[in-house]
N, C-alpha and C positions, 0 to 999 in steps of 0.2 A: 236876588229876587225876594220881594216882600209879600205880605199876605194879600195886598191889593192885586199884585201881578199874578199871584197864585190863583186868586179868585177869577181874574179875567181869563186865565187859561182854562179853568174848569168850566167856564160858561154856565149853562143852565143847571148844571149839577152843583155849582158852587155853594149855594145856600144849604142844600141838603148835606153836603159833605163837611162843610166848615162849621155848621151850627148844631149838628145832630148831638143830642144828649142820650147816651145809651141807657135803656131801661131794662137791660138783660142782666149781665154780670157786672156789678158795680166796679168802677175803676179802683175803689178803695181795697178791693180784694186781690188786686193784681200786684205783682212785683215789677214795678215800672223801671225802665232805663233811667240812669242818672250817673253823675260822676263817681258815685260810690258803689256802683252796681257789683263789681267784683268783690269788694269788701262785704257787702250785704249778703250776697248769694253764694259765692264760691269759697270764701275763706272758711265758713263753717262746714263746708262739704268735705268729701274725702279726696278732693283734688290736691295734688302735691304742690309744694312751692314752685317747682319747675312748670307745672301746668298753669298756675296763677301768673307766673312771669310771661308765659306765652299768650295768655288771655290779655294781659296788660299790654303786650306789643300790639295785639289786634285793636284794642279799644283806644289806644293812645298814639295813633298814627293818622296823618292826613287831616282833612278839613274838620272832621268830627271828633278830633282828639278831646278826650276828657268829658264827652257829653253822655256816654253810655249808649250812643247810637253807632251804627255801622253802615258804611257804604263800600261794597265789595265789587270788584270787577271780575266776573267769571267768564272765561273763554275756554271751553272744552268742546265747542261745537265742531272743531276740525275732526274729531273722532265721532261725536254723537250725531252730527248732521251731515258729515262729509266736508272735507276742507274746501273743495271747489265750490259747493253750494253755499258755504258759510262766508268765504273770503272773496268771492267773485266781485262783489260790490266794492271791495277795498283790499286789493291784493297785497298791500304792505303788511297785513297781518299774517301772511304765510311766514314771515320772519318773527319769531317769538319775542325778540327784543322790543318790537313795537307794541306788543301786548303789555309788557312791563312799563314802557314809556307812557302809554295811555293811562294806566293805573296811577303812576306817579304824578303826571301833569294834571290828571283829573282829580287829585286830592283824595284818592280812595284810602280806606283803612288797610286794605290788603288786595292782593291779586290771587285768584284761584284758577289754576289751569293744570295741564298735564305734566307727568314726569318728564317727558322729553322737552317740553317748552321751558320749564323751569331749570332743568338740569343743564341745558346748553348755555345758559347765561347766569348760572348760580353764583359764580365767584364775583361777577360784576355787580349783582343786584341784591343778593340775599340779605345784606346788611343795610339796604336802603329802603326796603318795603317788605312787610310781612308776606311770606309765601304760604299759600294753602295748596297742597298737592291733592288733586283729585285722583284717588287711587283706583277707581273702577269706572268702566264705561260700557255702553252699548255700541257696538260697531256695526256699520251698515254695508260691509263688503261681502259677508256671507250670503250666498244665494240659495234659496230666496232669503230675504232679510229676516232676521230673527230679533227678538227683543229680550235681552238678558244682560244684566250688568255683571261683568267679569273683571277680576283684578288685572291691572296692567303693570304692577310692580309691588314692592313690599313696603311695609311701614318703616323698616330700617333705612331703605333707600330715601324715603321722604325726609327722615331725620338727618341723614348724611348730607343732603343737598341744602340744608339750612331751613327747612320748613318749620313754622311755628304751629301749624295745624294740618290735619288731613281732612279731606272731604270725601264723602262716598254717597252713592245712591242705592236705595233699596226700592225695587218695584213692588210695593205692597199690593196684595191682591192677585199677583201673578202666580203661575205654577212654580216658578223658580224662587219665590220669596223666602221659603223656608231655608234653602241653602244660603241665600244672600244674608239673611238675618244672622245665621251662625258665622259666616265669613266676617261680617262687619262687627259683630260683637267681639270677636277675637282681635280684629284689627284695632278697634277702639281701646280695648284693654291694653294692647301693646303700645299704642300711641300715648295713652296716659302714663304708662310706666316709663316712657322715654321723655316725658315732659311736654308733649304736644297737646293742643286742644283738638276737639272733634266737632265736625259739622256734618249733619246728615241731610241729604236731599230726600225728603219723605214723599216720593212720588207714587201715584197709583197707576197700575197697568193691568187692565183686563178688558177684553172686548165687550163683555157683558155690561160694563159700566157706561158704555155709550149707547143710549137708547135712540139716538137720532132726533130730528126735529128740535134741535137746540137743547136737548136734555143729555148733557155730557156730565156724568156723575164723577168723572175724574177730578172735577173741580167743585164737588159738593162739600159744603162746610162740615157735615157730619162725618163723611168718609175721610176727608183730609185731616180733620181733627183727630180721628182715631189713629191715623197713620202717624201724626205728630206724637200722640201718646205712646205709641210703640217706639218711636225714635228716642224719646227721652228715657224710656225704660232701658234702652241700650246705652245710656249715659252720653248721649250727644250733648255737647255744651251749647250748641246752636242748632236750630232747625231751619232748613230751607224748604219753603212750601209755595206752591202756586196760590195766587190770590183766589179765594172762593168766589164763585159766580152764582151758584144756586145752592139749594139744600135738599134734603129728603132722599139722599142716596139709599139709606137703609130701608126707608119706606118703599121706594120704587123696586128694590131688589127682593122684597118680601111679598110680592103680589103673585097671584095665580097658584097659590098653594105651596110656593117655595119657602124655604127657611134659610135665612142668611143673617148671620151676626145677631146682635141684640140691640134693641132700641127702647127708648122711653119717650113718650110723646112730649115730655117737658123739654127735650132737646130742641124742639121746634116752637113750643109755645112760651117757654120761660127763658131758656138759655141762649136763644138767638131770635132774630127776626129776619125780614126780607132785606133790611138795610145792609149795604155792603160793609159798613163798619162793624155792625153786630155779627155778621157772618165771620169776619176776620177775628173779632174778639173771641169767638168760640174756638178758633184755631189757637189763639194765645192761651186760653184757659187750659187746653189740652197739653200745653208745654209747661205743665206744673205751675199754672197761673203766672207764667212769665219768668219763672226761675231759669228756664232755658230760653234764650231770646229767639223770637220768631223773625226771620228775615224772609220777606216775600220776594219771589223772582220777578224780574222785569218783563218777561214775555218777549215775543218776537218783534221784529221791526216791521212796521206797516207804512213807514215813510212819513208823510206830512203830519200825522197825528202822534208821532212818537213822543214828543216833548210833553204834550198834554196827557197822554196815557201814563207816562212815567211819573209825572207830578200827581196824577190821580191815585196811582198805586201807593206812592209815598205818603200821601195824606191819609188814605185809608189805613195803611199799616201803622202810622204814628198815632192816629187818633184811636185806633183799636187797642193800643198798648204794645205794639210790636217794637222790634229793635232795629229795623232798617231794611235796606233794599240791596239785593244782589242782582245787578242789571248789567247784561253783556251786549246782546245783539243790537239794542237801541243805540248803544254807544259806538261799537266798533264797525257797524255796517253803515257808516256815514263818514264824511271827511274828518280827519283827525281832530282838528280844532272844534268842529261841531260836536264831536263825541265828548271832548273835554267840557264844553259848555253844558251839555246835557247832564253829565255826572255832577257838575257843580250845582245845577238847578235842583237836582234831587237832594243834594246836601243842604241846600238853602231851606227846604221844607223842614228838615230836622233841626236846623239852627234857629228857626223862627219860633220864639216863645208864644206868639199869638196862635199858632197851630198847636193846640193842646189836646190832651187825651180826653176823649168824649165821656 
């Protein structure tokens, strides 16, 4: 897929997304992905040689080898969204081996899934594609449903089954976030001590963030940006975040005499704009100006628009200064070969030199 094909897919948004020049945070201030990203960013850090080796495995596998960009297949929805609801469209993914096959044939840098899924096929595949073990989950069998990330195994177990990295979620903004921060801080320290890289799903969770009428501040640039900043403070090597759709979360939550967080109007007037690339760039800035790579999530599967939506997210992430995409449902909730093609199309965006940083 070349820039012309990308443009055709983007339709009426093509010119805005492909020609935008950011006037907020200059790209020159960012630490951008590239073949020397590990040498530039992590070699001077406190990461051990073993962690550098694990990062090298992540960045040097699959179609995006040596570019500094990442394409990761994440499938933990069997726990997070229930297996039946997630795999009904494509029951072959009840078998974890097909998750690994999709990541391999799709040219991904790595596969991210559960302890059980990776452990049951570890000896066959741990040396063929980098494993990322998702160590905590929100499960939906408790009645009534609750929303809390809890550990499903130990860091040592992830290391034993051959993982090069662990992934974890914190629901920032939730009542349980304090406990989760402590748990993941300890897990990341142990992972680094064992030589594994760390990836944090920096998700927001609080009913107050959803104001209705299209104002869902779970995807606000200012709130998700701060979640990212908390994530890199925990020494996450990579940050996973939803693509921002709006801004002004702190402003909205500080109305009616309430006091929430801290804000500066320049967040909205100088450091970002309403353009989706500028909103995403604010997320990158909160990842230590890109020193910790921002990988945006691919979102749910909507059917016919999935390819277009995936390409749009990839273009926004790349042009904002991000490090790649971690896309699952759009790939596995369709026939296997179509999933492979969608993953390859995402990778084409990052391989195309004409799609450059804004």
